[in-house]
MOPAC internal coordinates of N, CA, C and O (Angstrom, degrees):
PM7 1SCF
backbone

  N    0.0000 0     0.00 0     0.00 0    0    0    0
  C    1.4043 1     0.00 0     0.00 0    1    0    0
  C    1.5257 1   110.47 1     0.00 0    2    1    0
  O    1.2310 1   122.19 1   -32.94 1    3    2    1
  N    1.3653 1   113.41 1   147.06 1    3    2    1
  C    1.4665 1   114.87 1  -178.46 1    5    3    2
  C    1.5215 1   108.64 1  -118.71 1    6    5    3
  O    1.2310 1   120.71 1   -23.93 1    7    6    5
  N    1.2864 1   116.25 1   156.07 1    7    6    5
  C    1.4177 1   119.50 1   169.63 1    9    7    6
  C    1.4232 1   114.20 1  -120.00 1   10    9    7
  O    1.2310 1   120.86 1   -39.10 1   11   10    9
  N    1.3462 1   115.97 1   140.90 1   11   10    9
  C    1.4316 1   118.92 1  -179.49 1   13   11   10
  C    1.4397 1   106.47 1   -78.04 1   14   13   11
  O    1.2310 1   118.40 1   -13.17 1   15   14   13
  N    1.3093 1   120.65 1   166.83 1   15   14   13
  C    1.4013 1   127.90 1  -177.99 1   17   15   14
  C    1.6462 1   110.25 1   -68.50 1   18   17   15
  O    1.2310 1   121.16 1   -37.72 1   19   18   17
  N    1.2878 1   115.38 1   142.28 1   19   18   17
  C    1.3852 1   117.81 1   175.68 1   21   19   18
  C    1.5584 1   110.64 1   -71.16 1   22   21   19
  O    1.2310 1   123.16 1   -31.08 1   23   22   21
  N    1.2636 1   111.54 1   148.92 1   23   22   21
  C    1.4156 1   118.96 1   169.79 1   25   23   22
  C    1.6266 1   109.90 1   -81.79 1   26   25   23
  O    1.2310 1   120.92 1   -14.19 1   27   26   25
  N    1.3335 1   115.85 1   165.81 1   27   26   25
  C    1.4830 1   114.80 1  -179.72 1   29   27   26
  C    1.4265 1   109.52 1   -63.40 1   30   29   27
  O    1.2310 1   117.84 1   138.77 1   31   30   29
  N    1.2983 1   121.72 1   -41.23 1   31   30   29
  C    1.4414 1   126.46 1   172.25 1   33   31   30
  C    1.5304 1   112.79 1   -53.63 1   34   33   31
  O    1.2310 1   116.70 1   135.04 1   35   34   33
  N    1.2744 1   123.89 1   -44.96 1   35   34   33
  C    1.4120 1   124.04 1   178.78 1   37   35   34
  C    1.5458 1   109.43 1   -68.33 1   38   37   35
  O    1.2310 1   117.56 1   145.00 1   39   38   37
  N    1.3066 1   122.26 1   -35.00 1   39   38   37
  C    1.4459 1   126.47 1   176.34 1   41   39   38
  C    1.6035 1   105.39 1   -58.36 1   42   41   39
  O    1.2310 1   124.61 1   128.01 1   43   42   41
  N    1.4483 1   108.75 1   -51.99 1   43   42   41
  C    1.4571 1   113.06 1  -178.89 1   45   43   42
  C    1.4918 1   113.21 1   -55.35 1   46   45   43
  O    1.2310 1   119.14 1   138.75 1   47   46   45
  N    1.3458 1   119.24 1   -41.25 1   47   46   45
  C    1.4584 1   125.21 1  -179.55 1   49   47   46
  C    1.6220 1   108.58 1   -65.57 1   50   49   47
  O    1.2310 1   122.57 1   132.98 1   51   50   49
  N    1.2576 1   112.68 1   -47.02 1   51   50   49
  C    1.4609 1   115.77 1   172.94 1   53   51   50
  C    1.4455 1   121.99 1   -51.40 1   54   53   51
  O    1.2310 1   123.35 1   129.35 1   55   54   53
  N    1.3586 1   111.18 1   -50.65 1   55   54   53
  C    1.5018 1   120.10 1   174.81 1   57   55   54
  C    1.4728 1   115.24 1   -64.65 1   58   57   55
  O    1.2310 1   122.63 1   148.39 1   59   58   57
  N    1.4186 1   112.57 1   -31.61 1   59   58   57
  C    1.5485 1   115.59 1   175.13 1   61   59   58
  C    1.4538 1   113.64 1   -67.78 1   62   61   59
  O    1.2310 1   118.70 1   156.19 1   63   62   61
  N    1.3289 1   120.09 1   -23.81 1   63   62   61
  C    1.3978 1   120.17 1   176.77 1   65   63   62
  C    1.4706 1   110.84 1   -68.75 1   66   65   63
  O    1.2310 1   122.20 1   144.71 1   67   66   65
  N    1.3320 1   113.40 1   -35.29 1   67   66   65
  C    1.5917 1   119.18 1   173.33 1   69   67   66
  C    1.5348 1   106.74 1   -60.00 1   70   69   67
  O    1.2310 1   123.30 1   126.65 1   71   70   69
  N    1.2668 1   111.29 1   -53.35 1   71   70   69
  C    1.6174 1   116.33 1  -179.30 1   73   71   70
  C    1.4801 1   109.03 1   -56.10 1   74   73   71
  O    1.2310 1   118.91 1   140.24 1   75   74   73
  N    1.2314 1   119.68 1   -39.76 1   75   74   73
  C    1.4557 1   118.79 1  -174.55 1   77   75   74
  C    1.5972 1   110.68 1   -70.42 1   78   77   75
  O    1.2310 1   120.97 1   150.95 1   79   78   77
  N    1.3484 1   115.76 1   -29.05 1   79   78   77
  C    1.4007 1   118.17 1   176.18 1   81   79   78
  C    1.5961 1   113.79 1   -85.47 1   82   81   79
  O    1.2310 1   120.44 1   147.01 1   83   82   81
  N    1.2672 1   116.76 1   -32.99 1   83   82   81
  C    1.4820 1   116.28 1  -171.28 1   85   83   82
  C    1.6272 1   110.24 1  -114.26 1   86   85   83
  O    1.2310 1   120.88 1   160.27 1   87   86   85
  N    1.3193 1   115.92 1   -19.73 1   87   86   85
  C    1.5431 1   118.98 1  -171.99 1   89   87   86
  C    1.5428 1   108.38 1    85.68 1   90   89   87
  O    1.2310 1   118.61 1   173.87 1   91   90   89
  N    1.1755 1   120.25 1    -6.13 1   91   90   89
  C    1.5131 1   123.02 1   179.24 1   93   91   90
  C    1.5657 1   106.97 1   -84.32 1   94   93   91
  O    1.2310 1   122.03 1   -62.10 1   95   94   93
  N    1.3945 1   113.71 1   117.90 1   95   94   93
  C    1.4478 1   116.45 1  -175.99 1   97   95   94
  C    1.5080 1   110.52 1  -105.61 1   98   97   95
  O    1.2310 1   120.76 1   -29.89 1   99   98   97
  N    1.3192 1   116.15 1   150.11 1   99   98   97
  C    1.4577 1   125.14 1   169.19 1  101   99   98
  C    1.5230 1   109.57 1   -99.97 1  102  101   99
  O    1.2310 1   120.64 1   -64.38 1  103  102  101
  N    1.3124 1   116.39 1   115.62 1  103  102  101
  C    1.4408 1   119.72 1  -177.07 1  105  103  102
  C    1.5674 1   108.25 1   -67.01 1  106  105  103
  O    1.2310 1   123.28 1   -17.48 1  107  106  105
  N    1.3712 1   111.32 1   162.52 1  107  106  105
  C    1.3659 1   119.67 1   175.81 1  109  107  106
  C    1.6101 1   112.85 1   -59.37 1  110  109  107
  O    1.2310 1   121.51 1   145.83 1  111  110  109
  N    1.2787 1   114.72 1   -34.17 1  111  110  109
  C    1.5690 1   119.45 1   172.09 1  113  111  110
  C    1.5096 1   114.17 1   -62.96 1  114  113  111
  O    1.2310 1   120.83 1   137.91 1  115  114  113
  N    1.3021 1   116.01 1   -42.09 1  115  114  113
  C    1.4443 1   123.11 1   175.29 1  117  115  114
  C    1.5912 1   114.09 1   -61.93 1  118  117  115
  O    1.2310 1   123.20 1   134.89 1  119  118  117
  N    1.3682 1   111.47 1   -45.11 1  119  118  117
  C    1.3948 1   120.04 1  -178.97 1  121  119  118
  C    1.5765 1   105.35 1   -69.49 1  122  121  119
  O    1.2310 1   117.54 1   136.63 1  123  122  121
  N    1.2676 1   122.28 1   -43.37 1  123  122  121
  C    1.4525 1   123.44 1   174.86 1  125  123  122
  C    1.5804 1   114.51 1   -54.09 1  126  125  123
  O    1.2310 1   123.45 1   138.66 1  127  126  125
  N    1.3786 1   110.99 1   -41.34 1  127  126  125
  C    1.5178 1   114.62 1   175.90 1  129  127  126
  C    1.4627 1   113.50 1   -63.24 1  130  129  127
  O    1.2310 1   122.35 1   132.54 1  131  130  129
  N    1.3355 1   113.10 1   -47.46 1  131  130  129
  C    1.5419 1   118.42 1  -178.68 1  133  131  130
  C    1.5286 1   109.32 1   -60.29 1  134  133  131
  O    1.2310 1   121.79 1   135.66 1  135  134  133
  N    1.4198 1   114.17 1   -44.34 1  135  134  133
  C    1.5020 1   115.65 1  -175.02 1  137  135  134
  C    1.5207 1   104.51 1   -65.99 1  138  137  135
  O    1.2310 1   117.21 1   134.04 1  139  138  137
  N    1.3354 1   122.91 1   -45.96 1  139  138  137
  C    1.4830 1   119.57 1  -178.58 1  141  139  138
  C    1.5472 1   114.63 1   -62.63 1  142  141  139
  O    1.2310 1   119.21 1   149.73 1  143  142  141
  N    1.3059 1   119.11 1   -30.27 1  143  142  141
  C    1.5019 1   122.25 1   179.71 1  145  143  142
  C    1.5599 1   109.86 1   -83.13 1  146  145  143
  O    1.2310 1   120.47 1   153.71 1  147  146  145
  N    1.2526 1   116.71 1   -26.29 1  147  146  145
  C    1.5217 1   116.24 1  -176.23 1  149  147  146
  C    1.4577 1   116.02 1  -117.84 1  150  149  147
  O    1.2310 1   121.21 1   166.91 1  151  150  149
  N    1.2782 1   115.29 1   -13.09 1  151  150  149
  C    1.5333 1   119.75 1  -177.60 1  153  151  150
  C    1.5297 1   112.45 1    51.97 1  154  153  151
  O    1.2310 1   123.48 1  -150.64 1  155  154  153
  N    1.3068 1   110.94 1    29.36 1  155  154  153
  C    1.5794 1   116.17 1   176.03 1  157  155  154
  C    1.4771 1   112.08 1    79.59 1  158  157  155
  O    1.2310 1   117.52 1  -168.36 1  159  158  157
  N    1.3193 1   122.32 1    11.64 1  159  158  157
  C    1.5228 1   119.68 1   174.16 1  161  159  158
  C    1.4658 1   108.87 1   -57.21 1  162  161  159
  O    1.2310 1   118.84 1   -59.54 1  163  162  161
  N    1.3096 1   119.81 1   120.46 1  163  162  161
  C    1.4641 1   121.49 1  -169.04 1  165  163  162
  C    1.5919 1   113.41 1   -58.67 1  166  165  163
  O    1.2310 1   120.02 1   136.43 1  167  166  165
  N    1.2708 1   117.57 1   -43.57 1  167  166  165
  C    1.4530 1   115.49 1  -177.64 1  169  167  166
  C    1.5527 1   111.83 1   -66.32 1  170  169  167
  O    1.2310 1   121.62 1   142.72 1  171  170  169
  N    1.4420 1   114.51 1   -37.28 1  171  170  169
  C    1.4084 1   116.18 1   179.85 1  173  171  170
  C    1.5033 1   113.87 1   -72.57 1  174  173  171
  O    1.2310 1   121.78 1   143.41 1  175  174  173
  N    1.3267 1   114.20 1   -36.59 1  175  174  173
  C    1.4809 1   117.03 1   176.68 1  177  175  174
  C    1.4910 1   112.02 1   -62.88 1  178  177  175
  O    1.2310 1   118.39 1   137.04 1  179  178  177
  N    1.2674 1   120.68 1   -42.96 1  179  178  177
  C    1.4365 1   123.60 1   177.28 1  181  179  178
  C    1.5225 1   111.53 1   -68.89 1  182  181  179
  O    1.2310 1   120.67 1   134.47 1  183  182  181
  N    1.3850 1   116.32 1   -45.53 1  183  182  181
  C    1.5090 1   119.61 1   179.03 1  185  183  182
  C    1.4359 1   116.32 1   -60.46 1  186  185  183
  O    1.2310 1   121.84 1   144.55 1  187  186  185
  N    1.4212 1   114.08 1   -35.45 1  187  186  185
  C    1.3923 1   118.39 1   175.96 1  189  187  186
  C    1.5292 1   116.05 1   -63.37 1  190  189  187
  O    1.2310 1   120.28 1   135.95 1  191  190  189
  N    1.3147 1   117.08 1   -44.05 1  191  190  189
  C    1.3973 1   124.78 1   178.27 1  193  191  190
  C    1.5956 1   110.18 1   -70.40 1  194  193  191
  O    1.2310 1   120.75 1   144.20 1  195  194  193
  N    1.2804 1   116.17 1   -35.80 1  195  194  193
  C    1.4400 1   118.42 1   177.92 1  197  195  194
  C    1.6303 1   106.38 1   -63.21 1  198  197  195
  O    1.2310 1   122.50 1   131.78 1  199  198  197
  N    1.3314 1   112.81 1   -48.22 1  199  198  197
  C    1.4548 1   120.41 1  -175.61 1  201  199  198
  C    1.5522 1   111.72 1   -55.57 1  202  201  199
  O    1.2310 1   122.76 1   132.08 1  203  202  201
  N    1.3183 1   112.33 1   -47.92 1  203  202  201
  C    1.5262 1   120.58 1   173.70 1  205  203  202
  C    1.4468 1   115.91 1   -53.21 1  206  205  203
  O    1.2310 1   123.97 1   121.97 1  207  206  205
  N    1.3206 1   109.99 1   -58.03 1  207  206  205
  C    1.6206 1   119.64 1  -172.04 1  209  207  206
  C    1.5896 1   107.48 1   -69.96 1  210  209  207
  O    1.2310 1   120.97 1   130.95 1  211  210  209
  N    1.4048 1   115.75 1   -49.05 1  211  210  209
  C    1.3968 1   111.14 1  -169.72 1  213  211  210
  C    1.6396 1   113.28 1   -92.02 1  214  213  211
  O    1.2310 1   120.97 1   146.57 1  215  214  213
  N    1.2814 1   115.74 1   -33.43 1  215  214  213
  C    1.5524 1   113.64 1  -175.14 1  217  215  214
  C    1.5623 1   109.33 1   -95.75 1  218  217  215
  O    1.2310 1   120.88 1   130.01 1  219  218  217
  N    1.3159 1   115.91 1   -49.99 1  219  218  217
  C    1.4806 1   115.36 1  -170.28 1  221  219  218
  C    1.5672 1   108.15 1   -72.94 1  222  221  219
  O    1.2310 1   121.13 1   129.94 1  223  222  221
  N    1.4514 1   115.45 1   -50.06 1  223  222  221
  C    1.4083 1   116.79 1   177.42 1  225  223  222
  C    1.4694 1   118.82 1   -88.34 1  226  225  223
  O    1.2310 1   118.63 1  -178.86 1  227  226  225
  N    1.2972 1   120.23 1     1.14 1  227  226  225
  C    1.4162 1   124.41 1  -179.99 1  229  227  226
  C    1.4855 1   120.46 1    56.74 1  230  229  227
  O    1.2310 1   121.90 1  -140.80 1  231  230  229
  N    1.3828 1   113.97 1    39.20 1  231  230  229
  C    1.4401 1   122.03 1  -170.92 1  233  231  230
  C    1.5198 1   114.56 1    53.15 1  234  233  231
  O    1.2310 1   118.46 1  -150.24 1  235  234  233
  N    1.3628 1   120.55 1    29.76 1  235  234  233
  C    1.4037 1   126.07 1   175.86 1  237  235  234
  C    1.4476 1   109.59 1   -93.15 1  238  237  235
  O    1.2310 1   121.47 1   -87.68 1  239  238  237
  N    1.4132 1   114.79 1    92.32 1  239  238  237
  C    1.4691 1   119.41 1  -168.31 1  241  239  238
  C    1.5525 1   110.59 1   -74.05 1  242  241  239
  O    1.2310 1   120.81 1   166.54 1  243  242  241
  N    1.3280 1   116.07 1   -13.46 1  243  242  241
  C    1.4833 1   115.22 1   171.84 1  245  243  242
  C    1.4229 1   122.24 1   -72.90 1  246  245  243
  O    1.2310 1   124.56 1   172.15 1  247  246  245
  N    1.4403 1   108.86 1    -7.85 1  247  246  245
  C    1.5073 1   113.87 1  -175.50 1  249  247  246
  C    1.5513 1   105.31 1   -95.56 1  250  249  247
  O    1.2310 1   122.44 1   -35.67 1  251  250  249
  N    1.3895 1   112.93 1   144.33 1  251  250  249
  C    1.4994 1   121.72 1  -178.40 1  253  251  250
  C    1.4339 1   108.67 1   -68.64 1  254  253  251
  O    1.2310 1   121.18 1   -31.73 1  255  254  253
  N    1.3743 1   115.36 1   148.27 1  255  254  253
  C    1.5862 1   116.36 1   175.49 1  257  255  254
  C    1.5612 1    93.92 1   -96.93 1  258  257  255
  O    1.2310 1   122.59 1   -47.35 1  259  258  257
  N    1.4665 1   112.65 1   132.65 1  259  258  257
  C    1.4245 1   117.71 1  -174.08 1  261  259  258
  C    1.6180 1   101.98 1  -119.85 1  262  261  259
  O    1.2310 1   123.10 1   -26.81 1  263  262  261
  N    1.3308 1   111.67 1   153.19 1  263  262  261
  C    1.5120 1   117.45 1   176.47 1  265  263  262
  C    1.4359 1   114.86 1   -48.30 1  266  265  263
  O    1.2310 1   117.10 1   140.13 1  267  266  265
  N    1.3431 1   123.12 1   -39.87 1  267  266  265
  C    1.4302 1   124.97 1   173.90 1  269  267  266
  C    1.5404 1   113.07 1   -58.03 1  270  269  267
  O    1.2310 1   120.34 1   142.54 1  271  270  269
  N    1.3420 1   116.95 1   -37.46 1  271  270  269
  C    1.3815 1   117.96 1   174.13 1  273  271  270
  C    1.4985 1   113.98 1   -52.07 1  274  273  271
  O    1.2310 1   121.26 1   135.47 1  275  274  273
  N    1.2954 1   115.19 1   -44.53 1  275  274  273
  C    1.5041 1   120.32 1   178.28 1  277  275  274
  C    1.5354 1   113.07 1   -54.76 1  278  277  275
  O    1.2310 1   122.90 1   134.90 1  279  278  277
  N    1.3785 1   112.06 1   -45.10 1  279  278  277
  C    1.4395 1   118.43 1  -173.84 1  281  279  278
  C    1.5736 1   106.16 1   -70.12 1  282  281  279
  O    1.2310 1   119.80 1   138.61 1  283  282  281
  N    1.3130 1   117.99 1   -41.39 1  283  282  281
  C    1.3864 1   125.88 1   176.04 1  285  283  282
  C    1.5230 1   115.14 1   -55.28 1  286  285  283
  O    1.2310 1   123.93 1   130.22 1  287  286  285
  N    1.3391 1   110.07 1   -49.78 1  287  286  285
  C    1.5396 1   120.01 1  -177.97 1  289  287  286
  C    1.5490 1   110.34 1   -58.45 1  290  289  287
  O    1.2310 1   122.71 1   133.84 1  291  290  289
  N    1.3523 1   112.42 1   -46.16 1  291  290  289
  C    1.4374 1   109.32 1  -176.22 1  293  291  290
  C    1.5003 1   113.20 1   -76.33 1  294  293  291
  O    1.2310 1   119.76 1   154.79 1  295  294  293
  N    1.3451 1   118.06 1   -25.21 1  295  294  293
  C    1.4458 1   119.56 1   172.37 1  297  295  294
  C    1.4513 1   111.27 1   -65.35 1  298  297  295
  O    1.2310 1   120.53 1   134.37 1  299  298  297
  N    1.3857 1   116.59 1   -45.63 1  299  298  297
  C    1.4429 1   120.35 1   175.30 1  301  299  298
  C    1.5847 1   112.40 1   -52.39 1  302  301  299
  O    1.2310 1   120.37 1   133.24 1  303  302  301
  N    1.1977 1   116.89 1   -46.76 1  303  302  301
  C    1.4524 1   125.19 1  -179.07 1  305  303  302
  C    1.5329 1   108.79 1   -56.99 1  306  305  303
  O    1.2310 1   120.48 1   127.93 1  307  306  305
  N    1.3239 1   116.69 1   -52.07 1  307  306  305
  C    1.4737 1   125.53 1   175.12 1  309  307  306
  C    1.4959 1   108.79 1   -55.63 1  310  309  307
  O    1.2310 1   119.11 1   122.41 1  311  310  309
  N    1.3238 1   119.30 1   -57.59 1  311  310  309
  C    1.4438 1   119.18 1  -175.20 1  313  311  310
  C    1.4773 1   114.36 1   -62.83 1  314  313  311
  O    1.2310 1   119.36 1   150.34 1  315  314  313
  N    1.2854 1   118.83 1   -29.66 1  315  314  313
  C    1.5241 1   124.88 1  -179.18 1  317  315  314
  C    1.5170 1   112.16 1   -73.48 1  318  317  315
  O    1.2310 1   126.37 1   156.76 1  319  318  317
  N    1.4287 1   105.35 1   -23.24 1  319  318  317
  C    1.5165 1   111.98 1   177.25 1  321  319  318
  C    1.5610 1   110.22 1    62.76 1  322  321  319
  O    1.2310 1   121.73 1  -134.26 1  323  322  321
  N    1.2852 1   114.30 1    45.74 1  323  322  321
  C    1.4816 1   117.17 1   175.37 1  325  323  322
  C    1.4030 1   114.47 1   -52.27 1  326  325  323
  O    1.2310 1   119.00 1   -27.97 1  327  326  325
  N    1.3108 1   119.52 1   152.03 1  327  326  325
  C    1.5070 1   122.19 1  -174.38 1  329  327  326
  C    1.4804 1   115.05 1   -47.20 1  330  329  327
  O    1.2310 1   121.71 1   134.08 1  331  330  329
  N    1.4274 1   114.33 1   -45.92 1  331  330  329
  C    1.3573 1   115.83 1  -175.64 1  333  331  330
  C    1.5803 1   111.88 1   -58.67 1  334  333  331
  O    1.2310 1   121.99 1   133.59 1  335  334  333
  N    1.3925 1   113.79 1   -46.41 1  335  334  333
  C    1.3909 1   118.81 1   177.58 1  337  335  334
  C    1.5379 1   116.78 1   -59.81 1  338  337  335
  O    1.2310 1   120.36 1   140.58 1  339  338  337
  N    1.3196 1   116.93 1   -39.42 1  339  338  337
  C    1.3153 1   120.41 1   172.33 1  341  339  338
  C    1.5083 1   117.46 1   -60.28 1  342  341  339
  O    1.2310 1   122.16 1   141.90 1  343  342  341
  N    1.3723 1   113.47 1   -38.10 1  343  342  341
  C    1.4422 1   120.46 1  -179.52 1  345  343  342
  C    1.5568 1   107.23 1   -67.54 1  346  345  343
  O    1.2310 1   120.54 1   140.12 1  347  346  345
  N    1.3822 1   116.57 1   -39.88 1  347  346  345
  C    1.4017 1   118.25 1   179.28 1  349  347  346
  C    1.4897 1   113.86 1   -62.57 1  350  349  347
  O    1.2310 1   122.18 1   139.39 1  351  350  349
  N    1.4321 1   113.43 1   -40.61 1  351  350  349
  C    1.4054 1   122.88 1  -179.90 1  353  351  350
  C    1.5481 1   111.33 1   -57.81 1  354  353  351
  O    1.2310 1   122.74 1   136.09 1  355  354  353
  N    1.3705 1   112.35 1   -43.91 1  355  354  353
  C    1.4812 1   121.15 1  -175.98 1  357  355  354
  C    1.5001 1   104.78 1   -62.07 1  358  357  355
  O    1.2310 1   120.41 1   131.70 1  359  358  357
  N    1.3341 1   116.82 1   -48.30 1  359  358  357
  C    1.4455 1   117.36 1  -177.74 1  361  359  358
  C    1.4929 1   115.29 1   -63.25 1  362  361  359
  O    1.2310 1   120.53 1   154.13 1  363  362  361
  N    1.2420 1   116.60 1   -25.87 1  363  362  361
  C    1.6091 1   119.71 1   174.94 1  365  363  362
  C    1.3424 1   114.75 1   -59.50 1  366  365  363
  O    1.2310 1   122.10 1   154.24 1  367  366  365
  N    1.4405 1   113.58 1   -25.76 1  367  366  365
  C    1.4486 1   118.79 1  -178.10 1  369  367  366
  C    1.6494 1   116.36 1   -74.17 1  370  369  367
  O    1.2310 1   123.47 1   166.27 1  371  370  369
  N    1.3664 1   110.95 1   -13.73 1  371  370  369
  C    1.4092 1   118.69 1   177.14 1  373  371  370
  C    1.4474 1   108.63 1   -77.60 1  374  373  371
  O    1.2310 1   120.88 1   -46.39 1  375  374  373
  N    1.4158 1   115.92 1   133.61 1  375  374  373
  C    1.4955 1   117.00 1  -176.80 1  377  375  374
  C    1.4948 1   115.57 1   -66.78 1  378  377  375
  O    1.2310 1   120.11 1   149.04 1  379  378  377
  N    1.4099 1   117.39 1   -30.96 1  379  378  377
  C    1.4099 1   116.39 1   178.65 1  381  379  378
  C    1.5465 1   110.51 1   -71.93 1  382  381  379
  O    1.2310 1   119.31 1   154.85 1  383  382  381
  N    1.2022 1   118.93 1   -25.15 1  383  382  381
  C    1.5755 1   121.02 1   177.96 1  385  383  382
  C    1.5381 1   105.78 1   -78.43 1  386  385  383
  O    1.2310 1   120.72 1   134.50 1  387  386  385
  N    1.2859 1   116.24 1   -45.50 1  387  386  385
  C    1.4693 1   119.47 1  -175.85 1  389  387  386
  C    1.5373 1   111.11 1   -64.24 1  390  389  387
  O    1.2310 1   117.55 1   147.20 1  391  390  389
  N    1.2863 1   122.26 1   -32.80 1  391  390  389
  C    1.4392 1   123.82 1   176.30 1  393  391  390
  C    1.4539 1   110.24 1   -63.39 1  394  393  391
  O    1.2310 1   118.66 1   153.65 1  395  394  393
  N    1.2717 1   120.16 1   -26.35 1  395  394  393
  C    1.5673 1   120.79 1   178.83 1  397  395  394
  C    1.4858 1   109.94 1   -93.10 1  398  397  395
  O    1.2310 1   119.83 1   136.17 1  399  398  397
  N    1.3511 1   117.93 1   -43.83 1  399  398  397
  C    1.5192 1   117.72 1  -173.34 1  401  399  398
  C    1.4980 1   114.21 1   -81.05 1  402  401  399
  O    1.2310 1   120.48 1   147.22 1  403  402  401
  N    1.2753 1   116.69 1   -32.78 1  403  402  401
  C    1.5550 1   117.31 1  -177.78 1  405  403  402
  C    1.4891 1   112.85 1   -56.54 1  406  405  403
  O    1.2310 1   116.31 1   132.90 1  407  406  405
  N    1.3315 1   124.62 1   -47.10 1  407  406  405
  C    1.3930 1   121.53 1   176.08 1  409  407  406
  C    1.5170 1   115.11 1   -60.05 1  410  409  407
  O    1.2310 1   119.98 1   145.50 1  411  410  409
  N    1.2303 1   117.65 1   -34.50 1  411  410  409
  C    1.4498 1   122.81 1   178.55 1  413  411  410
  C    1.5842 1   109.23 1   -65.60 1  414  413  411
  O    1.2310 1   121.44 1   133.86 1  415  414  413
  N    1.2913 1   114.85 1   -46.14 1  415  414  413
  C    1.4399 1   121.21 1   174.26 1  417  415  414
  C    1.4597 1   118.12 1   -53.96 1  418  417  415
  O    1.2310 1   122.78 1   127.85 1  419  418  417
  N    1.3848 1   112.27 1   -52.15 1  419  418  417
  C    1.4815 1   113.53 1   178.70 1  421  419  418
  C    1.5456 1   115.66 1   -91.32 1  422  421  419
  O    1.2310 1   119.98 1  -160.47 1  423  422  421
  N    1.2691 1   117.64 1    19.53 1  423  422  421
  C    1.4016 1   124.05 1   171.36 1  425  423  422
  C    1.4502 1   114.36 1    68.69 1  426  425  423
  O    1.2310 1   119.24 1  -146.04 1  427  426  425
  N    1.2767 1   119.05 1    33.96 1  427  426  425
  C    1.4945 1   123.22 1   177.19 1  429  427  426
  C    1.5346 1   109.50 1  -118.51 1  430  429  427
  O    1.2310 1   119.77 1  -147.87 1  431  430  429
  N    1.3125 1   118.04 1    32.13 1  431  430  429
  C    1.4955 1   119.25 1   179.87 1  433  431  430
  C    1.5533 1   106.45 1   -74.33 1  434  433  431
  O    1.2310 1   124.85 1   -57.49 1  435  434  433
  N    1.2914 1   108.30 1   122.51 1  435  434  433
  C    1.4992 1   120.21 1   178.38 1  437  435  434
  C    1.5191 1   112.01 1  -105.16 1  438  437  435
  O    1.2310 1   120.14 1  -167.55 1  439  438  437
  N    1.4116 1   117.33 1    12.45 1  439  438  437
  C    1.4113 1   116.18 1  -171.88 1  441  439  438
  C    1.5082 1   115.38 1    94.12 1  442  441  439
  O    1.2310 1   120.09 1   -25.12 1  443  442  441
  N    1.2972 1   117.43 1   154.88 1  443  442  441
  C    1.4921 1   121.08 1  -174.06 1  445  443  442
  C    1.4380 1   109.82 1  -132.71 1  446  445  443
  O    1.2310 1   120.85 1   -37.77 1  447  446  445
  N    1.2483 1   115.98 1   142.23 1  447  446  445
  C    1.4284 1   122.07 1   176.50 1  449  447  446
  C    1.6405 1   104.62 1   -85.40 1  450  449  447
  O    1.2310 1   125.43 1   -66.76 1  451  450  449
  N    1.3868 1   107.18 1   113.24 1  451  450  449
  C    1.3947 1   115.90 1   179.70 1  453  451  450
  C    1.3792 1   120.54 1   -61.11 1  454  453  451
  O    1.2310 1   119.90 1   166.81 1  455  454  453
  N    1.3914 1   117.80 1   -13.19 1  455  454  453
  C    1.4381 1   123.19 1  -179.58 1  457  455  454
  C    1.5816 1   111.85 1   -91.18 1  458  457  455
  O    1.2310 1   122.33 1   177.52 1  459  458  457
  N    1.3571 1   113.14 1    -2.48 1  459  458  457
  C    1.3737 1   121.17 1  -177.14 1  461  459  458
  C    1.5109 1   112.65 1   -75.70 1  462  461  459
  O    1.2310 1   120.24 1   -48.11 1  463  462  461
  N    1.3176 1   117.15 1   131.89 1  463  462  461
  C    1.4656 1   120.16 1  -175.77 1  465  463  462
  C    1.5173 1   112.61 1   -64.45 1  466  465  463
  O    1.2310 1   120.14 1   143.90 1  467  466  465
  N    1.2826 1   117.34 1   -36.10 1  467  466  465
  C    1.4649 1   120.30 1   177.24 1  469  467  466
  C    1.5147 1   111.93 1   -64.17 1  470  469  467
  O    1.2310 1   119.27 1   141.26 1  471  470  469
  N    1.3836 1   119.00 1   -38.74 1  471  470  469
  C    1.3500 1   123.04 1   176.00 1  473  471  470
  C    1.4965 1   112.02 1   -59.60 1  474  473  471
  O    1.2310 1   120.04 1   129.80 1  475  474  473
  N    1.3745 1   117.53 1   -50.20 1  475  474  473
  C    1.3848 1   123.69 1  -178.91 1  477  475  474
  C    1.5713 1   111.73 1   -61.15 1  478  477  475
  O    1.2310 1   120.72 1   134.17 1  479  478  477
  N    1.3320 1   116.23 1   -45.83 1  479  478  477
  C    1.4740 1   119.12 1   175.35 1  481  479  478
  C    1.4603 1   113.64 1   -58.10 1  482  481  479
  O    1.2310 1   121.41 1   136.47 1  483  482  481
  N    1.3131 1   114.91 1   -43.53 1  483  482  481
  C    1.4668 1   116.91 1  -178.44 1  485  483  482
  C    1.5358 1   113.48 1   -68.52 1  486  485  483
  O    1.2310 1   119.29 1   135.96 1  487  486  485
  N    1.2891 1   118.96 1   -44.04 1  487  486  485
  C    1.3847 1   124.58 1   174.73 1  489  487  486
  C    1.6295 1   112.42 1   -55.77 1  490  489  487
  O    1.2310 1   124.04 1   139.64 1  491  490  489
  N    1.2665 1   109.85 1   -40.36 1  491  490  489
  C    1.5209 1   115.38 1  -177.34 1  493  491  490
  C    1.6735 1   102.17 1   -66.53 1  494  493  491
  O    1.2310 1   117.59 1   135.26 1  495  494  493
  N    1.1919 1   122.20 1   -44.74 1  495  494  493
  C    1.4276 1   127.92 1  -176.15 1  497  495  494
  C    1.5441 1   108.30 1   -58.42 1  498  497  495
  O    1.2310 1   117.71 1   137.19 1  499  498  497
  N    1.3834 1   121.97 1   -42.81 1  499  498  497
  C    1.4306 1   121.41 1  -178.83 1  501  499  498
  C    1.4349 1   116.58 1   -81.32 1  502  501  499
  O    1.2310 1   120.47 1   173.09 1  503  502  501
  N    1.3576 1   116.70 1    -6.91 1  503  502  501
  C    1.4829 1   118.46 1   177.75 1  505  503  502
  C    1.6099 1   114.10 1  -113.39 1  506  505  503
  O    1.2310 1   121.60 1   170.51 1  507  506  505
  N    1.2772 1   114.55 1    -9.49 1  507  506  505
  C    1.4643 1   116.63 1   179.59 1  509  507  506
  C    1.6138 1   108.98 1  -123.42 1  510  509  507
  O    1.2310 1   121.26 1   -54.18 1  511  510  509
  N    1.2634 1   115.19 1   125.82 1  511  510  509
  C    1.4445 1   113.76 1   175.03 1  513  511  510
  C    1.5753 1   104.48 1  -158.47 1  514  513  511
  O    1.2310 1   120.10 1   180.00 1  515  514  513

């Protein structure tokens, strides 16, 4: 089963559930940073929140979640080379994936033909792991 990426609103609702249980809120600025870094990829959006709450703040729900925590959480995940990140990095070595992802990374995305086999293969890689 695959999940589509969360919208920014869905991330807000997800993180609000945490706030409802603990009183610890994620500000709109923190949510914006996580959205920008993850584009709503479900595993990353959840991993970022867990990293902030559990590792960076040590489950201290009285501490505020700051925008810098979002940056640090995502950096920690990358440096730790969690399985999901390693899997994505491996896939970026594939030429058909690189043809789709590279223009996005360097900011030269000119749109994609959704009937292109490379496009479908790449999208599948980023939603299934």
